[in-house]
C-alpha positions in Angstrom: -0.2 11.7 9.5 1.1 12.9 6.1 0.3 11.3 2.8 2.3 11.8 -0.5 0.1 11.0 -3.4 1.8 10.1 -6.7 -0.5 11.4 -9.4 -0.9 10.9 -13.1 -3.8 12.4 -15.1 -5.1 8.9 -15.8 -7.6 6.5 -14.3 -4.7 5.1 -12.3 -4.1 8.5 -10.8 -7.7 8.8 -10.0 -7.7 5.5 -8.1 -4.8 6.8 -6.0 -6.5 10.1 -5.2 -9.7 8.2 -4.2 -7.7 6.0 -1.8 -5.8 9.1 -0.4 -9.2 10.7 0.3 -10.4 7.6 2.3 -7.1 7.5 4.2 -7.1 11.2 4.9 -10.6 11.2 6.3 -9.9 8.2 8.5 -6.6 9.4 9.9 -7.1 13.1 9.7 -4.0 13.3 7.5 -2.3 16.1 5.6 -2.1 15.4 1.9 0.3 16.5 -0.9 -0.3 15.6 -4.5 2.9 15.2 -6.4 3.1 15.0 -10.2 6.5 14.3 -11.8 7.4 15.8 -15.1 10.0 14.1 -17.3 13.2 16.0 -17.4 14.1 17.3 -20.9 17.9 17.4 -21.1 19.3 20.5 -22.9 20.6 19.7 -26.4 21.2 23.2 -27.6 17.8 23.4 -29.3 16.2 26.8 -28.5 12.8 25.2 -28.1 13.8 22.6 -25.5 13.5 24.9 -22.5 10.1 26.2 -23.7 8.9 22.6 -24.1 9.9 21.8 -20.6 8.0 24.9 -19.3 4.9 23.7 -21.2 5.2 20.3 -19.6 5.4 21.8 -16.1 2.4 24.1 -16.8 0.3 21.2 -18.0 1.4 19.2 -14.9 0.3 22.0 -12.7 -3.2 22.0 -14.3 -3.5 18.2 -13.8 -2.3 18.4 -10.2 -4.8 21.2 -9.5 -7.6 18.9 -10.8 -6.5 16.2 -8.3 -6.6 18.8 -5.5 -10.0 19.8 -6.6 -11.2 16.2 -6.6 -9.9 15.8 -3.0 -11.6 19.1 -2.0 -14.9 17.7 -3.3 -14.4 14.8 -0.9 -13.8 17.2 2.0 -10.0 16.8 2.0 -7.7 19.8 1.8 -4.4 19.1 -0.1 -1.4 20.9 -1.5 0.2 20.1 -4.9 3.7 20.0 -6.2 5.0 19.5 -9.8 8.6 18.4 -9.8 11.0 17.6 -12.7 13.0 14.3 -12.6 14.2 11.4 -14.6 12.5 8.8 -12.4 8.9 9.1 -11.2 9.6 6.7 -8.3 12.8 8.4 -7.1 11.3 11.8 -7.3 8.2 10.7 -5.4 10.3 9.0 -2.6 12.5 12.1 -2.4 9.5 14.4 -1.9 8.0 12.0 0.7 11.2 11.9 2.6 11.5 15.7 2.7 7.9 15.8 4.1 8.5 12.9 6.5 5.5 11.2 5.0 3.9 8.2 6.7 2.6 6.8 3.4 3.1 7.1 -0.3 -0.2 6.5 -2.1 -0.6 5.4 -5.7 -2.9 3.6 -8.0 -2.0 0.3 -9.7 -1.6 -0.3 -13.4 -4.7 -0.5 -15.6 -4.0 -3.7 -17.6 -5.2 -6.2 -15.0 -8.7 -7.4 -14.0 -11.1 -4.9 -12.6 -10.8 -4.7 -8.8 -7.4 -6.4 -8.6 -3.9 -5.2 -8.2 -1.5 -5.1 -11.2 2.1 -3.9 -10.7 3.2 -1.5 -13.4 6.7 0.0 -13.9 6.2 2.9 -11.4 4.6 0.8 -8.7 7.2 -1.9 -9.2 10.0 0.6 -8.7 8.4 1.8 -5.4 7.8 -1.8 -4.2 11.4 -2.6 -4.7 13.1 0.4 -3.2 10.9 2.7 -1.1 11.9 3.4 2.6 8.3 4.6 3.2 5.2 2.3 3.3 3.3 2.3 0.0 -0.5 2.2 -0.2 -1.9 0.8 -3.4 -5.4 1.3 -4.7 -6.9 -1.6 -6.7 -7.9 -1.1 -10.3 -11.1 0.8 -10.6 -11.1 1.9 -7.0 -12.2 5.5 -7.9 -15.4 4.2 -9.4 -16.7 2.9 -6.1 -14.4 4.1 -3.4 -14.6 3.7 0.4 -15.6 6.8 2.4 -13.3 5.8 5.2 -11.1 2.9 6.3 -13.1 0.8 8.8 -10.7 -2.1 9.6 -7.1 -3.2 9.2 -6.0 -6.7 8.3 -2.3 -7.7 8.7 -1.0 -10.7 6.7 1.3 -12.1 9.3 4.2 -14.5 8.6 4.7 -17.9 10.2 8.2 -18.7 9.1 11.2 -17.4 11.1 13.0 -14.6 9.5 9.9 -13.3 7.5 9.2 -9.6 8.2 6.1 -9.0 10.2 3.8 -6.0 9.3 1.8 -6.3 12.5 3.5 -3.5 14.3 2.7 -1.0 11.5 -0.9 -2.4 11.3 -1.3 -1.9 15.0 -0.1 1.7 14.7 -2.7 2.4 12.0 -5.5 0.7 13.9 -4.7 2.5 17.1 -4.5 5.9 15.3 -8.2 5.7 14.3 -9.6 3.2 16.8 -10.1 0.6 14.1 -10.7 -3.1 14.5 -7.7 -5.3 13.5 -7.5 -8.8 12.1 -4.4 -11.0 11.9 -4.4 -13.2 8.9 -2.4 -16.4 8.5 -2.5 -18.1 5.1 -2.2 -21.9 4.9 -1.7 -23.9 1.7 -0.5 -27.3 0.6 2.5 -25.5 -0.8 3.9 -25.3 2.7 4.2 -29.1 2.9 7.9 -28.8 1.8 8.5 -27.4 5.3 6.4 -29.7 7.3 5.6 -33.4 7.6 1.8 -33.1 7.1 -1.1 -30.8 6.5 -2.0 -31.1 10.2 1.5 -29.9 11.2 1.2 -26.9 8.8 -2.1 -25.9 10.3 -0.9 -26.4 13.9 2.0 -24.1 13.1 -0.2 -21.5 11.5 -2.7 -21.6 14.3 0.0 -21.2 16.9 1.4 -18.1 15.0 -2.1 -16.7 14.8 -2.7 -17.1 18.5 0.6 -15.5 19.3 -0.2 -12.5 17.1 -3.6 -12.1 18.7 -2.0 -11.9 22.1 0.5 -9.2 20.8 -2.4 -7.1 19.4 -4.5 -7.6 22.5 -1.7 -6.2 24.6 -1.0 -3.3 22.3 -4.7 -2.4 21.7 -6.5 -3.2 25.0 -9.4 -0.8 24.3 -10.0 -1.5 20.6 -13.0 -3.7 19.8 -13.0 -6.3 17.1 -9.5 -7.8 17.5 -9.5 -11.1 15.5 -7.1 -13.7 14.4 -7.9 -16.2 11.7 -6.4 -18.9 9.5 -7.4 -19.2 5.8 -6.4 -22.4 4.1 -6.5 -24.0 0.7 -4.6 -26.1 -1.7 -2.8 -22.9 -3.0 -2.3 -19.4 -1.6 -4.8 -18.1 -4.2 -7.5 -20.6 -3.1 -7.0 -19.7 0.5 -7.4 -16.0 -0.3 -10.7 -16.7 -2.1 -12.2 -17.9 1.1 -11.7 -14.5 2.8 -14.5 -12.0 3.2 -13.6 -8.3 2.8 -16.1 -5.7 4.1 -16.3 -2.2 2.8 -13.5 -0.1 4.1 -11.0 -2.9 4.5 -7.3 -2.3 4.3 -4.7 -5.0 4.1 -1.1 -4.6 5.3 1.7 -6.9 4.1 5.4 -7.0 4.8 8.5 -7.1 2.7 10.6 -10.1 1.7 13.2 -11.5 4.1 15.7 -10.5 1.4 14.8 -6.8 1.6 17.4 -4.3 2.8 16.5 -3.1 6.3 14.1 -0.2 6.2 13.4 -0.7 2.5 10.5 -2.4 0.7 11.2 -5.4 -1.4 8.1 -7.2 -2.6 8.5 -10.9 -2.2 6.7 -13.6 -4.2 4.1 -14.4 -1.5 3.2 -10.7 -1.1 3.0 -10.3 -4.9 0.6 -13.2 -5.1 -1.5 -11.7 -2.2 -1.7 -8.5 -4.2 -2.9 -10.3 -7.3 -5.5 -12.1 -5.3 -7.3 -9.4 -3.4 -9.4 -6.4 -4.4 -9.0 -4.1 -1.4 -6.4 -1.4 -0.8 -3.0 -2.8 0.3 -0.2 -1.2 2.2 3.3 -2.7 1.7 5.6 -2.0 4.6 9.4 -1.8 4.5 11.4 -4.4 6.3 12.2 -3.6 9.9 15.6 -2.3 10.8 18.3 -4.5 12.3 17.9 -2.8 15.6 
């Protein structure tokens, strides 16, 4: 496995590095830390090129600090400083060149401690990346997991919704982790069903089907579980869930996403806002 870590010399960047360390130790992954320096367009001023050089040198020092932090956690990593107009585009371009399995970043720092807040860079990645994006919750670096111990997949129940279960199974099988299929039930689903009972029956049936899929794919992995969490709202359903140390949640893209691209839908965005564990957002499956 290969991880591309988008780094900024901020607490957000530290959160992403801490998550990369846990992922790297779990999956024995190669890691590259990437810092993107804003491109200074030439305007004829003799100091513009010198200023660009100074920005790159400062970026190299910051990236070296991130590599040193990973080394302290027993993870070897390389570093790259690149110049570009868009942090997200430059990060995706590097990850594609390296055939990365995950892009790892921290969330914005203006949300509640332990939650996920989508800032401009994260938002750009979550509406365009062809590579799964792993997001560290705010403050993750202050009490990080040593390793990932279990994978939860938020599976859909409506036809046409993208299912992240295949990617979650790939992750779980790579490190012999337990896997949990999660179906969320709320009264908000009543517009699509005649009663609360019908909604729950639909969700339970989907959960049982996903359990069978995982059991066939992971016959030797212990701890396969399928559960339904319900509440009046999606947020109240999420509050009933227990997350152990080392948990990782995998969610899919919107049904409106372009094939093989991430497009964060409203449900996935609400899930992100309601959990305090690392989350991987998976691109929509291809048409084939």
